N, C-alpha and C positions, 0 to 999 in steps of 0.2 A: 231170789234171796241173796243176802250179802255173802260174798265168798268167805270173808274172814269169820263170819258167824258159823257157816257150815264147817269150816276147818276146826274151830274151837269146839263145836258140838261133837264132831266125829273122831277127832284125834284120840288115840289111846296110848297108854304107856308102852304096850307091846310095839307100837310103831317106833317110838323113840329108842327103846332098847335095841330093836333090830337095826335101825339106822346107825346108831353109835357103834354097834358091833361090826357092821360092814365097813364103816369108816376106819375103824381100828385095824381090822384084820386084812382088809384089802381085797378079799374075795368072798363071794357068797358061801362057798363051801366051808371055809375056815370059820366064818361067822356063824354058820349053822351048827358046826361042832361046838363052838363056844357056848351057844344058847341051848344046846341039846335039842335042836329042831331038825326036821328034814329040810333039805334045800328047797323043795317045791313050796313048803309052808313058809319058809323065810322069804322066798321070792314073791309069794303072793302078798305077804304083809308089806314088803317094800313097794310093790306096785300100788297097793292101796294108799300108802303114804304119798307117793309121787302124784297120784290122782287127786288127793286132797290138796296137795301143794300147788297143783296145776303146772308143774315144771319137773324136769328131770333133775334128780339130785346126784346121780352117778352116771358116768359113762362106762358101760360094760364092754369089755373086749378080751382079747387073748391074754392081756397082762393083768386082768382082774377088774375090780370096780374102782374107778378113780372119781373122786369128788368133783362135781362141776363147781362153778363159781357160786351158784345159789346153794349148792350142797355145803360148801365151806362156811357160808354165812349161817346156814341153818344148824350146822354142827355146834357152833358156839351157844346158840339158844337151847339146843337139845340137852347138852351136858349141864347147862345151868338149871334146867328144869329137873333133871334127874338128881343133880347134886342137892337142890333144895328139898327134894323128896327124901333123900338120904339123911339130910340134917333133921328133917321133921321126924323121921323114924328114930334117930339118935336121941331126940328130946325125951322119948319115953324110957330111955335107959339111963341109969346113973352115970354121970360123967366121971371119968377117971382123970383126976387132976394131974397135970404134968405129963400127959401122954397125947400130944397132938398127932394128927395124921402126918406121916413121913413119906416123902417121895425121894427115891434115890436116883439121881441123875448123873450119868457118866458122860464126859465130853472131851473132845480133843482140846489140847491146850490152846490152840489157835481159836477155836470156837468160844472157849471160856473168855478169851481176851476180847473178841470182837462181837459176838452175838449175845452172850448170856446176861450181861448187866441189864439190857433193855427187857429181855424175856422175863427175868426174875422180878423186875420191878412191876411189870404189867400183871404178871401172874399173882403176886401178893396183893395187888389192889383188888383182885377178885377173890382170892383165897387167903385171907390174912391169918387163918388159924392153921395153915399147913406149913410144915417145915420141909425145906428142900435141902437134901444132903448132896453136895456136888463134889465129884472126884474128876480130876483132869489127868488123862493118861494117853499113852501111845495107842494107835488104833488097834493093833493086834491084842494088846492087853485089855483094851476097852471091850472088844467083841467077846473075848474069853470071859470077862467078868459078867457081861450081860447074859451069856449062855449059862453061866454058873449061878445066876440069880442074885449077883451082887448089886445089880441095878435094875430099875423098872423101865427106864427110858435112856437112850443114848443118842448123842449127836456125833456121828462118826462118818468114816469114808466107806464106800463100797469096797469089798475085798474079794479075794478069790472065792469060787463057788463053795469049796469045802469049808472055808471059814464062815460063810454066810448061811450054812445049813442050820435050820431051826430058828432063823431070824427073819423078820419082815423089815424091808427097807423102803423108805419113801424119800425120793430125791428132793432136796431143797435148792441146791445151786451147784454150779461147777466152779471150783476154786482154782485160780491161777497162781503162779508164783511171781513175786515182784522182787526187785533189788532196790532197797531203799537206803538213804543216807540222811544225815541231818541237813537242814536247809543251807548252812554255810560251809558244807564240805568242799574242800579244795577241788575235788573231782569235777564238780559242776562248772568250774571255770575252763574245763577242757572239752574236747570233742569226745563225748562219752561212747565207749564201746565196751564190750564184755572183757576183752583182753586188758584194757586200761583199768577197768574196775577191779580186776583181779590183781592188780599191782598194789592195791591197798589191803590192809588186814580184813579178813572176812569172818563173819559169824554165820553158821549154817547148822541145820538139823543133823542129828547123828545118822550114820549109815543104817540102811534098812527101812527108813521112813519114806513116805511118799514125797515130801518136799525135797529130801536129799536126792531121790531118784530123778525128779524133774530137773533139779539143778545140775546133776551129772550129765543128763541128756543134753541140756543147753550147752554145757562146756564141751561135750564131745562133738556136737554139731559145728561149733565154731573153733574146734581144735585148740581149746584152752584147757588148762589144768588148774586144780585148786592150789592156791599158794600154801607154803608151809606155815606162814604166819596167820593161822586161822583158829577160831574157837568153835568146837562142835558142842552143841548143847540143845537139850529139849526144853530148857527154861526160856519162855518168851519174855519174862520180866528181865532176866539177865541180858538176853540178846538186845532187847529194846534199850536198856541203859547203855550198852556198849555202842550202839548205833547213834543214840541221841547225844551222848557226851563226848564221844571220841570219833576217830576216823574210820570206824568199821563200816564195811558194806554188808548189809543184812539180806540174806536170801530168806524171804518170809512169805507164807501163804497170804493171799489178798484179804481174806476175812479178818485176819489178826491186826491188820494195819489200817483198816478203813477209817477209823476215827482219827488217827494221827495224820493221815493224808488230808482228811476233810478240814482239820484245824491247822494245817501247815506245820505241824510239829515234825514231820518227816517229808522227804521228797522221793518220789519214785523215779528211778533212772529209766530212760527211754530204751529199755532192753526187755523184749517180750519173750515169755516162755512159749515153746511150741506146743501144739495140741490144744484140745478144748478145755483142759483142766481136770482136776480130780473131783469126782462126785462126792458131795457132802450131803448127808440127809439124816432123817430120824430113823432110828433102829429100835425095834422092840422084839420081844420073844414071841414067836409064832404060837398062837393058842393060849397065851397068857393074858387074862383079862385084867385091865388096869382099873384102878379105882376111878371114881368120877373126877376127883382132883387130878389124877393122872391124865384123864382125857382133856381136862381144861388146860393142863400144861401143854399137851400136844397141840391143841387149838391155838394156844398163845404163841408157840414156836412158829406155827404156820403163818399166823397173822403178822408177827413181827418181821418174818422174812419177806412177806408179800408187800410190806409197807404199812 
């Protein structure tokens, strides 16, 4: 008998709800609590789904349940099915005009500049009736706001264990720090070193931020110090204008400058930051069930990052 026919005949909504809950929560235990099920019952349902699919959808280990490549692909389809069912149910209720579904997204300022435009465009092609409210903040404020219920989803950095209590983190990428200048900057005519770069005016993130800590570590390693003629700001738009229009050297996270480097609007100096970089990922409140549109937003973020 055709495998696709068997799948279509035997798949049940409980399989989809279970799958999406595990994908969101990251562990079977938290997903079981969210669905008010016992963990053995949830595990049995998940095993049934993987048997129907003929492939593993999660890799289970000490760190929880991680989506496989096939699992990531199936997640997009699963949330679409559940979202369609949700819309069908809403069709039986009187529509409240002027009250679209709202998703509150908090993001690092660098993520907003580098990642979000593509994510939001792709999301709204799938969910044209959903409003996304975006706030760009420093990471510590972002995490506090997420814990306090100000946001549904956040794109931020991993922090100390006490700050991550009550939050679920999913790594997207490691973000390095770059030094960039405009393409015709006089510095490019010289043998570029960090000490020579610091002879020019600098624009840098404020003290206490991850980019600032990385920059200070770079300078300490090469026995350099920050010049007095610098601008400290959390505004990426201001920093970008200073670097593009004038002779400022900008210490900037790689995610924020990707498009400018691709289109040769800026040039990265051949000065590398040490270490693997700062982890940036999706952060949600542990045990907080997202709407189906929220799940679609998560899937869109993952897909945009993976290419």
